[in-house]
N, CA and C of each residue as an Amber inpcrd file, in Angstrom:
protein
   309
 139.8430000  61.1070000  78.9010000 139.5600000  62.0900000  79.9020000
 138.2290000  61.7910000  80.6080000 137.1990000  61.3600000  79.8590000
 135.8900000  61.0760000  80.4590000 136.0150000  60.0360000  81.5550000
 136.8310000  59.0040000  81.3270000 136.9800000  57.9540000  82.3370000
 137.5460000  58.5110000  83.6340000 138.5050000  59.4150000  83.5450000
 139.0930000  60.0100000  84.7410000 138.0930000  60.9070000  85.4570000
 137.3310000  61.6790000  84.7090000 136.3640000  62.5910000  85.3020000
 135.2120000  61.8530000  85.9770000 134.8590000  60.7000000  85.4530000
 133.6830000  59.9960000  85.9710000 134.0180000  58.8840000  86.9600000
 135.2840000  58.6630000  87.2360000 135.6730000  57.5890000  88.1570000
 134.9910000  57.7850000  89.5070000 134.2590000  56.7980000  89.9640000
 133.5740000  56.8450000  91.2390000 132.2130000  57.5330000  91.2140000
 131.8280000  58.0490000  90.0640000 130.5370000  58.7490000  89.9650000
 129.3870000  57.7550000  90.0740000 128.3610000  58.1550000  90.8060000
 127.1620000  57.3310000  90.9230000 126.1290000  57.6890000  89.8670000
 126.3530000  58.7860000  89.1610000 125.4350000  59.2290000  88.1270000
 125.9100000  60.5410000  87.5400000 125.1330000  61.0530000  86.5930000
 125.5020000  62.3000000  85.9200000 124.2540000  63.1030000  85.5710000
 124.4000000  64.4100000  85.6420000 123.3900000  65.3240000  85.1340000
 123.9440000  65.8640000  83.8230000 123.2920000  65.5260000  82.7260000
 123.6960000  66.0510000  81.4230000 122.9490000  67.3600000  81.2360000
 123.6940000  68.4430000  81.2140000 123.1050000  69.7620000  81.0540000
 123.0460000  70.0740000  79.5650000 121.8300000  70.2010000  79.0430000
 121.6360000  70.4170000  77.6090000 121.2010000  71.8570000  77.3470000
 121.6390000  72.3630000  76.2260000 121.2890000  73.7050000  75.7700000
 120.5520000  73.5340000  74.4410000 119.3080000  73.9870000  74.3590000
 118.5270000  73.7810000  73.1340000 119.1410000  74.4900000  71.9310000
 120.0150000  75.4470000  72.1720000 120.6810000  76.1360000  71.0610000
 121.8230000  75.3080000  70.4980000 122.2460000  74.2770000  71.2600000
 123.3670000  73.4250000  70.8420000 123.1240000  71.9800000  71.2810000
 122.0090000  71.4140000  70.8840000 121.6640000  70.0600000  71.3290000
 122.7040000  69.0220000  70.9220000 123.3140000  69.2040000  69.7770000
 124.3080000  68.2230000  69.3230000 125.4460000  68.0590000  70.3180000
 125.7500000  69.0920000  71.0660000 126.8360000  69.0180000  72.0400000
 126.5100000  68.0580000  73.1830000 125.2500000  67.7210000  73.3790000
 124.8380000  66.8250000  74.4660000 125.0120000  65.3540000  74.1260000
 125.0860000  65.0270000  72.8580000 125.1170000  63.6230000  72.4530000
 126.3110000  62.8640000  73.0080000 127.4860000  63.4810000  73.0460000
 128.6770000  62.7690000  73.5320000 128.5060000  62.3620000  74.9940000
 127.9760000  63.2470000  75.8100000 127.7690000  62.9310000  77.2360000
 126.7270000  61.8370000  77.4150000 125.6380000  61.9400000  76.6750000
 124.5690000  60.9340000  76.7600000 125.0890000  59.5730000  76.3190000
 125.7950000  59.5360000  75.2060000 126.3300000  58.2680000  74.7010000
 127.3350000  57.6580000  75.6690000 128.1600000  58.4950000  76.2990000
 129.1300000  57.9820000  77.2640000 128.4050000  57.3150000  78.4370000
 127.4170000  58.0030000  78.9880000 126.6610000  57.4410000  80.1240000
 125.9640000  56.1470000  79.7330000 125.3580000  56.1210000  78.5630000
 124.6700000  54.9050000  78.1090000 125.6550000  53.7580000  77.9420000
 126.7960000  54.0390000  77.3410000 127.8010000  53.0050000  77.0990000
 128.3560000  52.4440000  78.4110000 128.5630000  53.3010000  79.4100000
 129.1220000  52.8850000  80.6950000 128.0660000  52.3630000  81.6700000
 126.7870000  52.5470000  81.3310000 125.7220000  52.1220000  82.2380000
 125.5790000  53.0480000  83.4400000 126.0040000  54.2870000  83.2800000
 125.9220000  55.2770000  84.3530000 124.5330000  55.9010000  84.3630000
 123.8330000  55.8850000  85.4910000 122.5320000  56.5520000  85.5470000
 122.7090000  58.0430000  85.2420000 121.7730000  58.5950000  84.4840000
 121.8530000  60.0200000  84.1760000 120.4680000  60.5950000  83.9710000
 120.3910000  61.8950000  84.1460000 119.1950000  62.6640000  83.8180000
 119.6300000  63.7520000  82.8550000 118.6900000  64.2360000  82.0780000
 118.9710000  65.3400000  81.1640000 118.2420000  66.5700000  81.6820000
 119.0290000  67.5900000  82.0170000 118.4820000  68.8600000  82.4870000
 118.6760000  69.8810000  81.3710000 117.5740000  70.3760000  80.8500000
 117.6420000  71.3480000  79.7550000 117.6920000  72.7390000  80.3730000
 118.8140000  73.4080000  80.1580000 119.0170000  74.7360000  80.7150000
 118.2140000  75.7430000  79.9020000 117.3430000  76.4600000  80.5560000
 116.4630000  77.4310000  79.8910000 117.1130000  78.8130000  79.9060000
 117.5650000  79.2250000  78.7580000 118.1530000  80.5510000  78.6110000
 117.1030000  81.4980000  78.0620000 117.2210000  82.7680000  78.4180000
 116.2510000  83.7670000  77.9720000 116.1520000  83.8630000  76.4570000
 117.2720000  83.7110000  75.7490000 117.2650000  83.8840000  74.2990000
 117.1150000  82.5730000  73.5220000 116.8390000  81.4830000  74.2270000
 116.6990000  80.1790000  73.5630000 115.2280000  79.8460000  73.3410000
 114.9620000  79.1080000  72.2710000 113.6040000  78.6160000  72.0360000
 113.2310000  77.6460000  73.1520000 111.9480000  77.6360000  73.5030000
 111.4520000  76.7430000  74.5620000 110.8140000  75.5100000  73.9300000
 111.1210000  74.3650000  74.5000000 110.5580000  73.1020000  74.0530000
 110.0790000  72.3260000  75.2690000 109.0780000  71.5060000  75.0830000
 108.5960000  70.6430000  76.1450000 109.5640000  69.4700000  76.3000000
 109.6820000  68.9150000  77.5170000 110.5650000  67.7610000  77.7150000
 110.3290000  66.6100000  76.7290000 109.0760000  66.2760000  76.3570000
 108.9130000  65.1970000  75.3700000 109.5600000  65.5220000  74.0120000
 109.5170000  66.7830000  73.6000000 110.1510000  67.1780000  72.3400000
 111.6720000  67.0280000  72.4300000 112.2200000  67.3940000  73.5600000
 113.6680000  67.2870000  73.7470000 114.0820000  65.8270000  73.8280000
 113.2770000  65.0250000  74.5170000 113.5480000  63.5850000  74.6060000
 113.6310000  62.9660000  73.2100000 112.7000000  63.3500000  72.3510000
 112.7010000  62.8300000  70.9790000 113.9280000  63.3160000  70.2220000
 114.2410000  64.6010000  70.3450000 115.3800000  65.1770000  69.6230000
 116.6990000  64.5320000  70.0480000 116.8110000  64.1870000  71.3370000
 118.0450000  63.5780000  71.8450000 118.0080000  62.0540000  71.8220000
 116.8710000  61.4870000  71.4200000 116.7080000  60.0360000  71.3520000
 117.0110000  59.3730000  72.7010000 116.3780000  59.9120000  73.7500000
 116.5940000  59.4240000  75.1150000 115.5450000  58.3600000  75.4370000
 115.9820000  57.2940000  76.0950000 115.0690000  56.2370000  76.5100000
 113.9890000  56.7950000  77.4350000 112.7960000  56.2190000  77.4010000
 111.6910000  56.7180000  78.2250000 111.9580000  56.7010000  79.7340000
 112.8140000  55.8070000  80.2110000 113.0700000  55.7300000  81.6580000
 114.0410000  56.8080000  82.1520000 114.6990000  57.5120000  81.2420000
 115.6570000  58.5490000  81.6370000 114.8960000  59.8410000  81.9310000
 115.0150000  60.3580000  83.1610000 114.3130000  61.5950000  83.4870000
 114.8440000  62.7920000  82.6920000 113.9290000  63.6320000  82.3170000
 114.2790000  64.8820000  81.6570000 113.5520000  66.0100000  82.3540000
 114.2230000  67.1240000  82.5510000 113.5950000  68.2440000  83.2280000
 114.1170000  69.5530000  82.6630000 113.3470000  70.5990000  82.8720000
 113.7620000  71.9460000  82.5050000 114.3890000  72.5810000  83.7310000
 115.4460000  73.3660000  83.5400000 116.0910000  73.9870000  84.6820000
 116.7370000  75.3050000  84.2850000 117.1610000  76.0210000  85.2820000
 117.9910000  77.2070000  85.1090000 119.1780000  76.9810000  86.0320000
 120.2830000  76.5380000  85.4750000 121.4420000  76.1500000  86.2740000
 122.0220000  77.3170000  87.0690000 121.6090000  78.5270000  86.7560000
 122.0840000  79.6960000  87.5070000 121.3520000  79.8410000  88.8360000
 120.2500000  79.1410000  88.9900000 119.4480000  79.2450000  90.2170000
 119.6570000  77.9940000  91.0730000 120.0170000  78.2210000  92.3160000
 120.3460000  77.1190000  93.2260000 119.2210000  76.0910000  93.3220000
 117.9940000  76.5490000  93.5080000 116.8690000  75.6250000  93.6540000
 116.6690000  74.7630000  92.4240000 116.8460000  75.3400000  91.2700000
 116.6810000  74.6020000  90.0210000 117.7950000  73.5640000  89.8610000
 119.0270000  73.9510000  90.1840000 120.1500000  73.0070000  90.1180000
 119.9490000  71.8680000  91.1110000 119.4200000  72.1890000  92.2970000
 119.1480000  71.1560000  93.3000000 118.1090000  70.1650000  92.7960000
 117.0920000  70.6480000  92.0950000 116.0750000  69.7480000  91.5330000
 116.7010000  68.7500000  90.5630000 117.6540000  69.2230000  89.7670000
 118.3510000  68.3270000  88.8470000 119.1200000  67.2490000  89.5830000
 119.8030000  67.6410000  90.6450000 120.5560000  66.6650000  91.4390000
 119.6270000  65.6920000  92.1540000 118.5220000  66.1920000  92.7030000
 117.5540000  65.3050000  93.3520000 116.9560000  64.3130000  92.3640000
 116.6750000  64.7960000  91.1760000 116.1400000  63.9080000  90.1410000
 117.1350000  62.7970000  89.8220000 118.4120000  63.1380000  89.7570000
 119.4420000  62.1340000  89.5020000 119.5190000  61.1220000  90.6330000
 119.5290000  61.5810000  91.8770000 119.6110000  60.6720000  93.0250000
 118.4140000  59.7310000  93.0380000 117.2180000  60.2710000  92.8180000
 116.0230000  59.4270000  92.7910000 116.0920000  58.3900000  91.6710000
 116.5650000  58.8130000  90.5120000 116.6760000  57.9030000  89.3680000
 117.6930000  56.7970000  89.6720000 118.8460000  57.1680000  90.2070000
 119.8780000  56.1720000  90.5320000 119.3660000  55.1920000  91.5900000
 118.6430000  55.6930000  92.5830000 118.0830000  54.8080000  93.6080000
 117.0300000  53.8660000  93.0340000 116.1890000  54.3830000  92.1350000
 115.1860000  53.5180000  91.4880000 115.8670000  52.3890000  90.7270000
 116.9210000  52.7300000  89.9820000 117.6380000  51.7180000  89.2070000
 118.2990000  50.6830000  90.1230000 118.7080000  51.1350000  91.3090000
 119.3600000  50.2280000  92.2570000 118.3420000  49.4810000  93.1220000
 117.0430000  49.8060000  92.9540000 116.0050000  49.1230000  93.7310000
 115.7900000  49.7210000  95.1060000 116.2660000  50.9560000  95.3150000
 116.1050000  51.6020000  96.6090000 114.8930000  52.5120000  96.6330000
 114.6340000  53.0880000  97.8050000 113.5120000  54.0050000  97.9840000
 113.9320000  55.4180000  97.5940000 112.9790000  56.1860000  97.1360000
 113.2150000  57.5710000  96.8000000 113.3800000  58.3890000  98.0710000
 114.3800000  59.3020000  98.1310000 114.5490000  60.1130000  99.3380000
 113.3400000  61.0180000  99.6060000 112.6290000  61.4470000  98.5780000
 111.4580000  62.3050000  98.7870000 110.3250000  61.5170000  99.4290000
 110.1990000  60.2370000  99.0800000 109.1520000  59.4080000  99.6880000
 109.5430000  58.9910000 101.0940000 110.8380000  58.7920000 101.3210000
 111.3050000  58.3010000 102.6090000 111.2420000  59.3680000 103.6920000
 111.3840000  60.6620000 103.3240000 111.4760000  61.6970000 104.3320000
 110.2370000  62.4490000 104.4190000
């Protein structure tokens, strides 16, 4: 199913929940195995413990070059930041310019 869902994808935003970090491993491993650029966006819920991105990076064993950010996927601006982070990361990996620097 993952292959069908990701066909043609230029990257992925892995949405992580600190209350269920183990659920994120399958998505991260799939992206790493396929060489798909990805960022990890940690969804901040009101009832969840808060962690700094470096703590989450360690817990998920994410490579240092993979962007990690805190977000609230219910808020448009926060979701947009996650997508922008992914586009910038994918462009960096491809040797292109960042859209934020270009515009």
